[in-house]
C-alpha positions in Angstrom: -8.5 73.7 36.8 -5.4 75.7 35.9 -3.2 73.8 38.4 -4.3 70.5 36.9 -3.4 71.8 33.4 0.1 72.8 34.6 0.5 69.4 36.4 -0.5 67.5 33.2 1.8 69.6 31.1 4.7 68.9 33.5 4.0 65.2 33.5 3.9 65.0 29.7 7.1 67.0 29.4 8.8 64.9 32.1 7.7 61.7 30.4 9.2 63.0 27.1 12.5 63.7 28.9 12.7 60.4 30.7 11.1 58.1 28.1 11.1 59.8 24.7 10.4 56.8 22.4 7.7 55.4 24.6 6.0 58.8 25.0 6.1 59.3 21.3 4.6 55.9 20.7 1.8 56.6 23.2 0.9 59.9 21.7 1.0 58.5 18.2 -1.3 55.6 19.2 -3.8 58.0 20.8 -3.7 60.3 17.7 -4.4 57.3 15.4 -7.2 56.0 17.6 -8.9 59.4 17.6 -8.6 59.6 13.8 -10.1 56.1 13.4 -13.1 57.0 15.7 -13.6 60.3 13.7 -13.5 58.5 10.4 -15.9 55.9 11.7 -18.3 58.6 13.0 -18.2 60.5 9.6 -18.9 57.3 7.7 -21.8 56.4 10.0 -23.3 59.8 9.6 -23.0 59.9 5.8 -24.4 56.4 5.5 -27.4 57.4 7.6 -28.0 60.4 5.5 -27.9 58.3 2.4 -30.2 55.8 4.0 -32.7 58.6 4.8 -32.5 59.8 1.2 -33.1 56.3 -0.2 -36.2 55.9 2.2 -37.5 59.2 1.0 -37.0 58.4 -2.7 -38.5 54.9 -2.4 -41.5 56.3 -0.6 -42.0 58.9 -3.4 -41.6 56.2 -6.1 -44.0 53.8 -4.4 -41.4 51.1 -3.7 -41.4 49.1 -0.5 -39.5 50.5 2.5 -35.9 49.3 2.5 -34.7 47.4 5.5 -33.6 48.9 8.8 -30.4 51.0 9.0 -27.4 49.0 9.9 -23.8 50.1 10.1 -20.8 48.0 10.9 -18.0 49.8 12.6 -14.6 49.8 10.9 -13.0 47.6 13.6 -15.8 45.0 13.4 -15.6 44.5 9.6 -14.2 41.3 8.0 -10.9 41.9 6.2 -10.8 41.6 2.4 -8.4 38.8 1.5 
């Protein structure tokens, strides 16, 4: 495990020495993708919590059950023109 970590560190360092702009672009892209996935996960979790609260409140008030939970991922949404 430790040798693999050193190898990966040397490869990343070497790529920054040989191709600094491309390496920066790759790391920036990876960072932004991780952020998008994290934001999407948080939005999905909060939407599901709100849905559960709406189901509970509608059950207590005697209203019909709302529809099933649906969440559209950020990358699947239609743009607002």
